[in-house]
VOGU-3710 file (C-alpha; in Angstrom, 3 decimals, decimal comma):
1> mneepgleil> 43,200/-63,729/102,351  42,862/-60,414/104,173  46,577/-59,442/103,867  46,746/-59,575/100,096  44,359/-56,630/99,466  46,232/-54,453/101,993  49,575/-55,046/100,299  48,083/-54,148/96,987  46,779/-50,833/98,364  50,167/-49,958/99,849
11> hklekeqtnl> 51,832/-50,699/96,564  49,463/-48,338/94,705  50,000/-45,615/97,337  53,755/-45,729/96,869  53,365/-45,476/93,139  51,133/-42,409/93,398  53,580/-40,694/95,775  56,356/-41,216/93,234  54,256/-39,663/90,507  53,446/-36,685/92,739
21> sllqerlsks> 57,118/-36,008/93,407  57,873/-36,124/89,691  55,057/-33,608/88,931  56,294/-31,174/91,612  59,799/-31,323/90,133  58,524/-30,508/86,628  56,373/-27,591/87,908  59,456/-26,101/89,496  61,399/-26,295/86,221  58,501/-24,676/84,316
31> aqitkgigti> 58,420/-21,737/86,723  62,142/-21,185/86,165  61,722/-21,191/82,356  58,826/-18,709/82,577  60,870/-16,354/84,633  63,726/-16,502/82,079  61,419/-15,732/79,159  59,937/-12,737/81,006  63,436/-11,366/81,520  64,226/-11,753/77,781
41> lntfdqrlsr> 60,989/-9,995/76,714  61,671/-7,057/79,002  65,127/-6,691/77,493  63,683/-6,809/73,888  61,114/-4,155/74,738  63,783/-1,842/76,045  65,838/-2,282/72,891  62,761/-1,527/70,642  62,087/1,662/72,558  65,617/2,833/72,037
51> leetilpvyn> 65,405/1,989/68,269  62,148/3,945/67,839  63,664/6,995/69,521  66,512/6,836/67,013  64,652/6,058/63,642  61,318/8,015/63,885  62,861/11,490/63,427  64,674/10,257/60,300  61,392/8,859/58,848  59,486/12,071/59,531
61> eteslqkaqy> 62,181/14,157/57,871  62,195/11,874/54,810  58,375/12,173/54,460  58,614/15,963/54,594  61,247/15,959/51,893  59,060/13,716/49,655  56,076/16,039/50,059  58,202/19,023/49,190  59,532/17,261/46,104  55,928/16,316/45,004
71> nidctlqlld> 54,732/19,887/45,467  57,651/21,189/43,457  56,927/18,735/40,628  53,210/19,672/40,575  54,068/23,336/40,561  56,477/22,877/37,689  53,860/20,889/35,772  51,208/23,534/36,351  53,652/26,200/35,287  54,374/24,269/32,117
81> nvigyyevss> 50,611/23,986/31,433  50,020/27,648/32,098  52,946/28,599/29,903  51,475/26,238/27,264  48,110/28,006/27,462  49,831/31,317/26,791  51,630/29,804/23,826  48,597/28,006/22,301  47,500/30,939/20,149  50,855/31,345/18,480
91> nvehviekgp> 51,414/27,594/18,144  48,081/26,783/16,426  47,561/30,023/14,508  48,926/28,620/11,248  46,798/25,477/11,668  43,587/27,441/12,176  44,348/29,852/9,353  45,037/27,052/6,907  41,936/25,142/7,920  41,073/21,455/7,583
101> geggidldky> 40,346/19,430/4,482  41,786/19,205/1,003  44,786/21,489/0,658  44,706/22,172/4,380  45,605/20,467/7,635  45,004/16,826/8,395  41,651/16,496/10,178  43,035/14,748/13,283  45,766/17,365/13,645  43,248/20,163/13,165
111> idalnrlyna> 40,877/18,756/15,782  43,833/18,382/18,184  44,607/22,081/17,698  40,989/22,967/18,449  41,084/20,859/21,601  44,188/22,776/22,781  42,412/26,067/22,159  39,343/24,806/23,982  41,378/23,807/27,063  43,187/27,139/27,084
121> qkyfeknipq> 39,901/28,987/26,791  38,495/27,113/29,785  41,645/27,884/31,832  41,555/31,602/31,172  37,790/31,776/31,737  38,234/30,166/35,139  41,433/31,782/36,336  42,051/34,995/34,385  38,731/36,038/32,853  40,026/39,545/32,060
131> svelinvssf> 43,129/38,287/30,262  43,917/39,436/26,735  44,952/35,876/26,017  41,339/34,754/26,624  40,209/37,007/23,790  42,884/35,646/21,462  42,194/32,020/22,329  38,401/32,453/22,052  38,756/34,186/18,690  40,890/31,385/17,247
141> fhkgsdklna> 38,623/28,728/18,763  35,425/30,159/17,237  37,175/30,714/13,935  38,433/27,138/13,946  34,998/25,784/14,901  33,399/27,723/12,042  35,911/26,296/9,614  35,202/22,803/10,902  31,479/23,453/10,344  32,299/24,689/6,862
151> efkiildkyn> 34,390/21,595/6,175  31,446/19,433/7,227  29,263/21,148/4,625  32,003/20,976/1,975  32,235/17,205/2,374  28,435/16,873/2,240  28,206/19,067/-0,843  30,978/17,113/-2,514  28,920/13,933/-2,280  25,419/15,313/-2,769
161> tpilpvvlld> 24,800/13,561/-6,079  21,162/12,370/-6,267  20,343/8,730/-6,947  19,727/8,083/-10,618  16,181/6,998/-11,563  17,395/3,685/-13,003  19,204/2,857/-9,747  16,198/3,880/-7,680  13,778/1,840/-9,801  16,089/-1,159/-9,551
171> linfeesket> 16,067/-0,812/-5,769  12,269/-0,723/-5,781  12,151/-3,715/-8,103  14,367/-5,748/-5,780  12,183/-4,783/-2,863  9,009/-5,839/-4,688  10,524/-9,178/-5,744  11,484/-9,925/-2,129  15,151/-10,000/-3,118  17,891/-8,154/-1,286
181> kalpkqippe> 20,151/-5,526/-2,740  22,782/-3,434/-1,017  21,893/0,203/-0,533  23,934/2,550/-2,716  26,851/4,226/-0,939  26,052/7,900/-1,126  29,277/8,911/0,644  32,594/6,997/0,436  33,774/5,356/3,692  36,744/7,742/4,080
191> akeqlikiss> 34,572/10,825/3,706  31,935/9,389/6,020  34,611/8,732/8,648  35,603/12,385/8,440  31,979/13,474/8,830  31,637/11,253/11,892  34,766/12,778/13,500  33,650/16,329/12,734  30,080/15,807/13,942  31,278/14,109/17,118
201> wlfshnrdef> 33,599/17,014/17,954  31,077/19,716/17,067  28,319/18,088/19,074  30,555/17,598/22,146  31,434/21,305/22,004  27,834/22,552/21,713  28,100/23,439/18,028  24,971/21,812/16,597  24,554/24,004/13,513  25,823/21,076/11,470
211> ltvygktrgn> 22,567/19,222/12,203  20,580/21,788/10,254  23,202/21,820/7,515  23,081/18,042/7,277  19,268/17,920/7,260  18,874/20,568/4,551  21,683/19,218/2,369  20,490/15,618/2,470  16,875/16,772/2,097  17,884/18,577/-1,067
221> vlqrslnmlr> 19,537/15,388/-2,355  16,399/13,372/-1,595  14,151/15,903/-3,325  16,413/16,026/-6,388  16,360/12,223/-6,578  12,572/12,300/-6,613  12,442/15,089/-9,190  14,800/13,166/-11,464  12,559/10,104/-11,077  9,479/12,152/-11,991
231> nhqksvsggs> 11,210/13,599/-15,040  12,387/10,147/-16,035  8,849/8,791/-15,828  7,574/11,572/-18,038  10,360/11,214/-20,587  10,036/7,434/-20,839  6,406/7,386/-21,928  5,002/10,858/-22,078  4,044/10,872/-18,416  3,450/7,149/-17,996
241> vhgttsspml> 5,596/4,620/-16,213  4,043/1,696/-18,031  7,248/0,820/-19,781  9,574/0,361/-16,849  9,210/-3,196/-15,708  11,713/-2,590/-12,949  9,108/-0,617/-11,064  6,123/-2,094/-9,190  3,574/-0,389/-11,393  -0,103/-0,881/-11,483
251> kskfpnrhea> -1,368/-2,860/-14,433  -3,869/-0,884/-16,415  -7,245/-1,725/-14,976  -9,236/-0,226/-17,817  -7,627/-0,752/-21,219  -7,622/2,363/-23,306  -9,422/2,004/-26,613  -8,067/5,311/-27,865  -4,408/4,744/-26,991  -2,280/7,771/-27,664
261> krqhstrrlq> 0,883/7,176/-29,664  3,893/7,199/-27,394  7,584/6,967/-28,036  8,971/3,798/-26,476  12,521/4,291/-25,332  13,282/0,800/-24,039  12,646/-2,778/-24,974  11,065/-3,329/-21,578  8,522/-0,634/-22,377  7,569/-2,365/-25,632
271> aferkanrmf> 7,340/-5,745/-23,917  5,033/-4,349/-21,255  2,803/-2,700/-23,867  2,503/-5,979/-25,807  1,634/-7,812/-22,613  -1,054/-5,243/-21,746  -2,524/-5,475/-25,248  -2,696/-9,271/-25,048  -4,445/-9,022/-21,676  -7,035/-6,628/-23,110
281> lrasqtlehs> -7,549/-8,785/-26,195  -8,251/-11,861/-24,095  -10,640/-9,916/-21,872  -12,473/-8,509/-24,901  -12,813/-11,912/-26,555  -14,165/-13,429/-23,345  -16,757/-10,692/-22,975  -17,828/-10,824/-26,622  -18,053/-14,613/-26,649  -20,207/-14,745/-23,528
291> tglnlgtrra> -22,470/-11,808/-24,334  -22,244/-11,136/-28,045  -21,298/-7,525/-27,286  -18,683/-5,827/-29,401  -16,584/-3,564/-27,206  -15,472/-1,536/-30,188  -18,954/-0,278/-31,085  -20,408/0,589/-27,707  -22,173/3,866/-27,235  -20,916/6,590/-24,956
301> shldtsysge> -22,376/6,930/-21,520  -21,693/9,122/-18,554  -20,829/5,930/-16,635  -18,475/4,711/-19,322  -15,418/3,148/-17,774  -13,318/3,464/-20,919  -10,765/6,246/-20,959  -10,415/9,407/-22,900  -6,948/10,895/-23,355  -7,380/13,113/-20,301
311> evdneqemen> -8,419/10,174/-18,163  -5,388/8,181/-19,289  -3,178/11,084/-18,251  -4,879/11,099/-14,859  -4,272/7,373/-14,435  -0,644/7,742/-15,433  -0,135/10,553/-12,961  -1,684/8,439/-10,220  0,604/5,538/-11,078  3,613/7,864/-11,115
321> ylicviaihk> 2,522/9,110/-7,721  2,513/5,592/-6,320  6,029/5,025/-7,642  7,133/8,242/-5,939  5,642/7,138/-2,614  7,514/3,828/-2,777  10,652/5,646/-3,911  10,553/8,141/-1,049  10,275/5,245/1,400  13,373/3,656/-0,112
331> lmqieqhlmk> 15,183/7,006/0,001  14,190/7,366/3,649  15,812/4,028/4,413  18,959/5,119/2,585  19,110/8,401/4,522  18,527/6,696/7,856  21,320/4,247/7,164  23,624/7,089/6,119  23,095/9,287/9,185  23,262/6,389/11,648
341> divtpthrpq> 26,841/7,185/12,793  26,968/10,832/11,779  24,048/12,063/13,917  23,517/11,105/17,538  20,405/9,009/18,333  18,767/11,798/20,319  18,932/14,199/17,378  18,074/11,785/14,558  14,288/12,355/14,708  14,538/16,115/14,197
351> vfelivream> 17,245/15,780/11,524  15,264/13,096/9,679  12,158/15,291/9,751  14,238/18,073/8,224  15,497/15,709/5,501  12,069/14,453/4,441  10,006/17,591/5,176  10,046/19,056/1,665  9,530/15,688/-0,031  6,657/14,733/2,286
361> dalvqegeii> 5,013/18,128/1,837  5,238/17,685/-1,934  3,853/14,175/-1,602  0,882/15,409/0,417  0,253/18,204/-2,108  0,383/15,753/-5,009  -1,985/13,489/-3,106  -4,362/16,394/-2,618  -4,178/17,163/-6,366  -4,995/13,549/-7,201
371> vtrakkciqr> -7,869/13,516/-4,741  -9,173/16,808/-6,143  -9,070/15,405/-9,665  -10,734/12,229/-8,477  -13,504/14,269/-6,903  -13,993/16,110/-10,199  -14,185/12,739/-11,960  -16,802/11,684/-9,429  -18,804/14,820/-10,182  -18,557/14,025/-13,909
381> hefgtvlvif> -19,453/10,389/-13,170  -16,169/9,185/-14,664  -15,825/6,351/-12,212  -13,336/4,390/-14,277  -10,677/6,979/-13,505  -11,597/7,050/-9,824  -10,940/3,317/-9,561  -7,215/4,036/-9,685  -7,638/5,426/-6,159  -8,078/1,912/-4,807
391> pifkqlrslk> -4,816/0,355/-6,051  -2,955/3,384/-4,739  -4,739/3,090/-1,400  -4,047/-0,650/-1,334  -0,357/-0,196/-2,104  0,073/2,579/0,459  -1,653/0,512/3,143  0,629/-2,423/2,378  3,559/-0,019/2,592  2,353/1,459/5,899
401> pdfertieqc> 3,940/-1,124/8,302  7,365/-0,784/6,655  6,960/2,974/6,498  6,053/3,155/10,180  9,050/1,005/11,088  11,249/3,328/9,061  9,962/6,436/10,854  9,383/4,760/14,219  11,760/7,069/16,086  11,000/10,110/13,992
411> dlivkqkfes> 9,027/13,251/14,510  5,251/12,747/14,788  4,728/15,221/11,936  6,162/12,735/9,413  3,743/10,021/10,557  0,810/12,422/10,410  1,636/13,403/6,823  1,563/9,797/5,643  -1,669/9,183/7,557  -3,218/12,268/5,959
421> illmlqttga> -2,537/10,841/2,484  -4,188/7,545/3,422  -7,171/9,323/4,948  -7,672/11,464/1,829  -7,598/8,397/-0,407  -9,908/6,439/1,883  -12,453/9,258/2,080  -12,369/9,794/-1,680  -12,740/6,066/-2,334  -15,753/5,871/-0,017
431> kaledfiesl> -17,344/8,864/-1,728  -16,702/7,345/-5,166  -18,420/4,100/-4,172  -21,489/5,822/-2,780  -21,680/8,359/-5,586  -21,570/5,528/-8,102  -24,769/4,150/-6,599  -26,258/7,627/-6,495  -25,389/8,106/-10,173  -27,396/4,980/-10,980
441> rsdsvtqlpp> -30,316/6,346/-9,026  -30,223/9,736/-10,724  -29,107/8,587/-14,180  -30,285/11,218/-16,643  -29,515/9,397/-19,897  -32,967/8,832/-21,398  -31,956/7,275/-24,703  -32,563/3,526/-24,759  -31,198/1,018/-27,276  -33,863/0,765/-30,002
451> dgtvheltsn> -33,160/-2,934/-30,386  -33,653/-3,724/-26,686  -30,089/-4,978/-26,257  -28,064/-4,774/-23,045  -27,913/-1,178/-21,881  -24,431/0,239/-21,662  -25,238/1,279/-18,145  -25,482/-2,432/-17,281  -22,207/-3,413/-18,945  -20,398/-0,491/-17,329
461> vimflehlld> -21,759/-1,366/-13,898  -20,591/-4,969/-14,255  -17,208/-3,815/-15,494  -16,956/-1,450/-12,539  -17,789/-4,220/-10,069  -15,389/-6,675/-11,699  -12,555/-4,224/-11,301  -13,368/-3,904/-7,612  -12,637/-7,615/-7,131  -8,897/-6,975/-7,141
471> ysdtigivlv> -9,323/-4,694/-4,133  -11,880/-6,553/-2,015  -9,765/-6,120/1,118  -9,311/-2,423/0,349  -13,014/-1,919/-0,343  -13,777/-3,557/2,990  -11,531/-1,086/4,798  -13,209/1,805/2,998  -16,760/0,605/3,669  -16,198/-0,343/7,316
481> qdlnyakqle> -16,526/3,346/8,190  -20,144/3,336/6,945  -22,512/2,472/9,792  -25,146/1,084/7,418  -22,751/-1,544/6,124  -21,525/-2,279/9,631  -25,096/-2,941/10,828  -25,826/-5,267/7,915  -22,560/-7,081/8,576  -23,631/-7,845/12,141
491> klkpadqnka> -26,633/-9,770/10,800  -24,555/-11,804/8,340  -21,728/-12,791/10,719  -19,459/-13,817/7,830  -16,132/-15,646/8,039  -14,428/-13,021/5,876  -15,554/-9,478/6,643  -13,870/-7,896/3,615  -15,684/-10,244/1,239  -18,936/-9,588/3,059
501> figlyikkvl> -18,488/-5,822/2,721  -17,946/-5,953/-1,016  -20,825/-8,466/-1,261  -23,114/-5,953/0,424  -21,890/-3,269/-1,939  -22,497/-5,473/-4,988  -26,022/-6,120/-3,751  -26,683/-2,438/-3,247  -25,366/-1,569/-6,721  -27,289/-4,308/-8,547
511> vqlnhtlisk> -30,533/-3,586/-6,715  -30,275/0,071/-7,716  -29,311/-0,910/-11,265  -32,399/-3,087/-11,507  -34,649/-0,276/-10,278  -33,116/2,133/-12,773  -33,455/-0,270/-15,711  -37,082/-1,054/-14,871  -37,818/2,657/-14,693  -36,076/3,296/-18,020
521> seqysdvalk> -37,806/0,374/-19,751  -41,162/2,067/-19,229  -40,202/4,358/-22,121  -40,703/1,476/-24,575  -44,183/1,513/-26,101  -43,777/-2,038/-27,388  -44,497/-4,524/-24,610  -42,345/-7,179/-26,299  -39,389/-4,805/-26,614  -39,783/-3,758/-22,986
531> alfrlnnnny> -39,734/-7,411/-21,908  -36,733/-8,211/-24,127  -34,827/-5,213/-22,758  -35,375/-6,367/-19,186  -34,629/-9,952/-20,191  -31,350/-9,038/-21,912  -30,130/-6,970/-18,989  -31,073/-9,507/-16,310  -29,515/-12,318/-18,310  -26,352/-10,278/-18,864
541> vlkslqrsnl> -26,051/-9,532/-15,150  -26,587/-13,186/-14,211  -24,071/-14,473/-16,767  -21,553/-11,838/-15,694  -21,985/-12,815/-12,061  -21,544/-16,493/-12,879  -18,424/-16,106/-14,996  -16,641/-14,028/-12,338  -16,186/-14,095/-8,589  -18,941/-11,524/-8,196
551> lelyliaepn> -21,555/-14,222/-7,606  -19,569/-15,768/-4,769  -19,442/-12,399/-3,016  -23,057/-11,529/-3,843  -24,225/-14,812/-2,303  -22,702/-13,790/1,023  -24,972/-10,754/1,161  -27,972/-12,294/-0,607  -28,078/-16,149/-0,636  -31,123/-16,183/-2,980
561> ceqyyfasiq> -29,775/-13,753/-5,573  -29,283/-16,421/-8,258  -32,833/-17,707/-7,826  -34,107/-14,142/-8,133  -32,466/-13,692/-11,527  -33,700/-17,081/-12,746  -37,253/-16,181/-11,703  -36,929/-12,727/-13,215  -35,741/-14,160/-16,529  -38,708/-16,538/-16,640
571> ehkkaysqcw> -41,055/-13,688/-15,791  -39,703/-11,531/-18,625  -39,884/-14,459/-21,056  -43,535/-14,874/-20,142  -44,136/-11,147/-20,607  -42,466/-11,305/-24,015  -44,655/-14,213/-25,104  -47,710/-11,939/-24,795  -46,743/-10,414/-28,146  -48,086/-13,602/-29,805
581> nkllnyiecd> -51,568/-13,410/-28,281  -53,179/-11,674/-31,267  -51,618/-14,116/-33,692  -52,728/-17,083/-31,592  -56,288/-15,794/-31,653  -56,309/-16,176/-35,457  -55,265/-19,817/-35,403  -57,528/-21,041/-32,642  -59,498/-24,060/-33,980  -62,806/-23,141/-32,389
591> epfvhgdklk> -65,096/-23,248/-35,484  -67,187/-26,526/-35,858  -66,443/-27,005/-39,579  -66,619/-30,506/-41,011  -64,393/-31,762/-43,843  -66,260/-32,232/-47,117  -69,148/-30,017/-46,150  -69,932/-27,168/-48,426  -68,980/-23,995/-46,641  -71,254/-21,075/-46,329
601> dkeravikdk> -70,124/-17,654/-47,429  -69,875/-16,514/-43,824  -67,730/-19,502/-42,915  -65,435/-18,987/-45,894  -65,081/-15,332/-44,827  -64,113/-16,382/-41,286  -61,416/-18,760/-42,554  -60,108/-16,141/-44,950  -59,907/-13,634/-42,089  -58,030/-16,134/-39,949
611> fagfnkeved> -55,405/-16,869/-42,619  -55,124/-13,218/-43,631  -54,822/-12,069/-40,017  -52,213/-14,736/-39,271  -50,192/-13,822/-42,359  -50,246/-10,157/-41,483  -49,246/-10,785/-37,842  -46,399/-13,103/-38,820  -45,068/-10,599/-41,319  -45,453/-7,640/-38,967
621> iskvqrgysi> -43,874/-9,417/-35,986  -41,076/-10,787/-38,153  -40,355/-7,389/-39,636  -40,232/-5,753/-36,208  -38,440/-8,460/-34,265  -35,712/-8,951/-36,835  -34,546/-5,540/-35,616  -34,655/-6,597/-31,966  -31,432/-7,833/-30,372  -30,622/-10,685/-28,017
631> pdielresik> -26,801/-10,650/-27,877  -26,484/-13,805/-25,773  -26,544/-16,767/-28,181  -27,938/-19,217/-25,670  -30,754/-16,888/-24,641  -31,478/-15,988/-28,274  -31,867/-19,628/-29,297  -34,014/-20,405/-26,255  -36,405/-17,553/-27,131  -36,652/-18,807/-30,728
641> rdnkeliipk> -37,278/-22,310/-29,430  -39,991/-21,060/-27,069  -41,590/-19,140/-29,946  -41,700/-22,255/-32,099  -43,089/-24,404/-29,319  -45,777/-21,800/-28,731  -46,731/-21,213/-32,406  -45,846/-24,145/-34,650  -47,955/-26,929/-33,041  -51,067/-24,714/-32,999
651> ynaffnrygv> -50,461/-23,408/-36,498  -49,811/-26,917/-37,739  -53,164/-28,064/-36,348  -54,858/-24,975/-37,791  -53,243/-25,427/-41,198  -54,106/-29,129/-41,409  -57,718/-28,497/-40,419  -58,568/-25,486/-42,549  -56,079/-25,829/-45,354  -57,956/-28,780/-46,873
661> lnftknpeky> -61,248/-26,882/-46,966  -62,433/-25,276/-50,149  -62,796/-21,784/-48,725  -61,177/-19,851/-51,565  -60,467/-20,045/-55,287  -56,960/-18,520/-54,584  -55,398/-20,633/-51,795  -51,927/-19,146/-52,474  -53,287/-15,767/-51,441  -54,312/-16,958/-47,979
671> mkhkpdevsa> -52,115/-19,968/-47,239  -48,838/-18,105/-47,761  -46,859/-19,864/-45,046  -46,595/-23,547/-44,371  -45,702/-24,574/-40,804  -42,037/-25,227/-41,688  -41,870/-21,833/-43,374  -43,203/-20,169/-40,227  -40,448/-21,962/-38,312  -37,895/-20,530/-40,735
681> vidrffdvaa> -39,373/-17,060/-40,269  -38,975/-17,369/-36,485  -35,340/-18,446/-36,990  -34,710/-15,082/-38,645  -35,869/-13,154/-35,559  -33,294/-10,913/-33,793  -31,163/-10,748/-36,947  -31,164/-7,432/-38,815  -29,325/-9,007/-41,726  -32,040/-11,688/-42,245
//
């Protein structure tokens, strides 16, 4: 048992000794191999050293030769360039003398010649500043640059034809109808490409005179386009643009009852005139049907909103002005598109200002003339003419965003000019509105309608207010500057501020109108006529408010306005009924007479006096009140009905009671009118022809 483990250990020991001998043998072989490799590496290193000693001198010599060859080539090239600089003047002289453009040198070839001169000039300036060649090169270069500038102007002048009025109006018409239309090509593509090349070269060589040339030339084209449009407008309709339906004109807000004869040159002009006449006819019929007023026979008043010939001319000039403003905006867009590639972005603002300067100055001056005329109209209380200010102001405000986008990158002066026009119109409009109220307050016309009908002042005020409805948003903008309106608006807190502003203005106008009419009515000596005058005017105002949108706006500022007019009408009816008091006193049945009794002389005299007094009053009142006027049919019939209800029942009772009594031998003398006859007499009231 004990021997077996010992044998096993001896066996393992022998095995390990064998392995150790094998490892020592392999280590010895490895050492021999390492020694051999070291010997080989030493030999290779020696050989490399000998090779380097042999090749390096050859490499260095080759590098020196390459550098020498490179220097020689550079020198030759520089010599060629220098020789070329000396020869530039003679080589390009014929090109410069002939010049670019039609009949001259091709533009690319000409610009190449200028570039050669420019490079030569820079060389001589840097290296031989005292050289005679520098003088020659500089002279040719400046001469060539001047000719290139001249060619730029020649091309511009060749294509400086203004836009025809018909084309311009068509462009405006497409813009107004929200359609698109390509801008007219002022300069052909080939010519524009030449301008771009010339401007690019001139600008890169510090020759910016062409910018001024471009601005003035294109500005002249723009101004001529506008002048041709103005002349066209005058020639078409004697100063009016009413006939050109291709333009976004204002529709006549106050139809002219004394239309001047004009020569119509186009079918569109005639069609527009017929349309305007139909619009006026419908408006007239509506007014006459609702009020009984005949527009053709109205009396003149200093607040009359109808037009005289001079006022029509003023309106036409204002409309022409609006067309010119829209046209200049379209021309601005055309000019901006045209100069987009010709002028660099940094210089476009100043060039654009130069293009539009003259036109904008003229526009501002024309605006000032219009405002001055409007102010004169205000002083003469011709407010119908002044109303044209508002559509112009409205149109210009609507144009403002597009205009500002067009001139966004332009000189501030251009923006300020447009703003100045708007400010002038806004200030004048505000003054016109306030002066209109002041004119009501200080109205000096003392003559009143003898028949007590609606005063022309009232009809003109309503007409004035109705025309303001088309510009409620514009009126709001004008009135917002007035602190009094702004304070009142704070109390109302309306959903629509513009409507509230015009509502407040309507209230202010009608309140002042009422005060003025009441004051004027005191001139009537007849109480009945005074009451009828007030009644007619209040009824006319109420009906006018109800048939238009005026009432809706008035209610914003004064919720009880309708009730006020109803109450006022009833009050004036009651005041009118006082004219019957004397007559009613005659037919009061207050005497204790008994049928069949024999009347005393005194009693017969009393009855005779009653019948005689009644007859006289009926005849007198009928005679007078046939000449009174109540133009509104509904109101007229209601007054007649009230008169009958007040008189006929009492007279019927009086007639039945006293008519059977034997108070006179001549009953026909005293009992002239039976109750039904009195009713017929009342039916003939307010009718001059009855």
